[in-house]
C-alpha positions, 0 to 999 in steps of 0.5 A: 061702024062698031065702036068698042068701049073698054069695060072699065069705062062703062058703069056696069063694067066698073061694078063688075070689076069691083065685085070681082076684085072684092070676091078675090080679095075676100078669098085671099083675106080668108085664107091668110087670116083664117076669119070666120064668116062674121068677120069676113062680112065686116071686111067685105062691107068695108071693101065695098066702100073703096074705089076700084083703084084702091081695091087694085092697090090692095091686091099688091099690098095684101101679102105684106100685112102681118095682121088683120089690124094692119089690113083694117088700118090700110082700109080705114085710111082709104075710106071716104070721109063721112059727110057730116051735115051740120044742119040736116033739117035745113034741106 
C-alpha cells in the first residue's frame, strides 16, 4: 500500500519550502526597499538562519515594515541565540 507523507514532514521538503520562501521574500524585499545586491545578500544570509515557521510569518508582516531597519529588527528578534561555549578547549 502506498503511504503518502506531506512534503513539510520530509527533511528534503522542509529544505525545498525554506528555499522557496527565501526566494519569494527576497523578491518582495528587493522590490519594497530597492536594495543593491550586496544588501540583498546580507538579508538573505540572515533569512537562511530563520525557521520555516518564521519565514512564513514574515510573509504576513513584510508589508507592514516601513524601513529596512524595521525588517532587520524583526529578523534579529527571531534569530537563534548564539551558543557560547565557555571553555571551547575542554572538548
